[in-house]
C-alpha positions as semicolon CSV with decimal commas, in nm:
position;residue;x (nm);y (nm);z (nm)
1;M;-0,827;0,793;0,235
2;T;-0,733;1,138;0,119
3;A;-0,658;1,279;-0,222
4;T;-0,391;1,503;-0,068
5;D;-0,176;1,204;0,028
6;P;-0,075;1,009;-0,285
7;A;0,092;0,736;-0,078
8;L;-0,218;0,675;0,132
9;D;-0,435;0,686;-0,179
10;L;-0,218;0,426;-0,352
11;A;-0,200;0,205;-0,043
12;A;-0,576;0,213;0,003
13;R;-0,659;0,159;-0,367
14;A;-0,430;-0,144;-0,383
15;L;-0,562;-0,290;-0,058
16;A;-0,919;-0,239;-0,179
17;V;-0,840;-0,440;-0,493
18;V;-0,684;-0,725;-0,296
19;L;-0,947;-0,744;-0,023
20;D;-1,251;-0,650;-0,237
21;L;-1,323;-0,343;-0,028
22;E;-1,403;0,021;-0,104
23;A;-1,089;0,235;-0,092
24;V;-1,287;0,531;0,043
25;D;-1,369;0,327;0,354
26;L;-1,001;0,277;0,444
27;R;-0,825;0,516;0,678
28;A;-0,461;0,548;0,781
29;D;-0,544;0,391;1,119
30;S;-0,735;0,095;0,972
31;P;-0,572;-0,218;1,119
32;L;-0,458;-0,460;0,850
33;D;-0,539;-0,768;1,058
34;D;-0,895;-0,647;1,114
35;L;-0,935;-0,597;0,738
36;G;-0,823;-0,953;0,670
37;A;-0,484;-0,863;0,525
38;D;-0,289;-1,179;0,606
39;A;0,060;-1,255;0,472
40;V;-0,069;-1,366;0,134
41;A;-0,288;-1,056;0,097
42;R;0,010;-0,836;0,183
43;V;0,221;-0,994;-0,092
44;Q;-0,068;-0,947;-0,332
45;W;-0,098;-0,585;-0,216
46;A;0,270;-0,529;-0,300
47;D;0,214;-0,670;-0,650
48;V;-0,087;-0,445;-0,705
49;V;0,097;-0,138;-0,574
50;E;0,392;-0,206;-0,803
51;G;0,155;-0,248;-1,098
52;L;-0,039;0,070;-1,025
53;A;0,279;0,271;-0,971
54;A;0,460;0,131;-1,275
55;P;0,369;0,403;-1,526
56;D;0,526;0,679;-1,313
57;H;0,759;0,476;-1,090
58;P;0,872;0,167;-1,284
59;D;1,144;0,078;-1,034
60;L;0,922;0,095;-0,722
61;R;0,951;-0,222;-0,515
62;V;0,789;-0,296;-0,180
63;T;1,020;-0,479;0,058
64;D;0,925;-0,793;0,252
65;E;1,031;-0,613;0,569
66;A;0,778;-0,339;0,508
67;L;0,500;-0,597;0,462
68;V;0,588;-0,775;0,785
69;A;0,626;-0,456;0,989
70;A;0,306;-0,285;0,873
71;R;0,016;-0,288;1,117
72;T;-0,213;-0,029;0,953
73;V;-0,292;0,114;0,612
74;G;-0,094;0,420;0,724
75;D;0,212;0,204;0,787
76;L;0,192;0,079;0,428
77;A;0,156;0,437;0,305
78;A;0,454;0,547;0,515
79;H;0,668;0,289;0,335
80;L;0,549;0,417;-0,003
81;R;0,608;0,790;0,055
82;P;0,986;0,792;0,001
83;L;0,955;0,543;-0,285
84;L;0,705;0,763;-0,465
85;S;0,944;1,058;-0,421
86;T;1,239;0,876;-0,571
87;G;1,073;0,608;-0,779
88;V;1,291;0,326;-0,645
89;G;1,247;0,051;-0,390
90;A;1,426;0,058;-0,058
């Protein structure tokens, strides 16, 4: 996790909440399956991300397609980057 990448920071913080992990231990290349992020955990992750982002990005929505396609924490962050720039879901 890096403070210079807001999307990766948000992705890691939300995943840490869902999986009861330390966000600082998560890297962009951390495989979601190895972390225990099954389909239910990914949906929960999306809910946490949307809640954490709500104050600055109230319209941010994570798509189901992004959850299915993501293989790593970095993939989740990559989905968030444009949403954090515009504040809307894609």
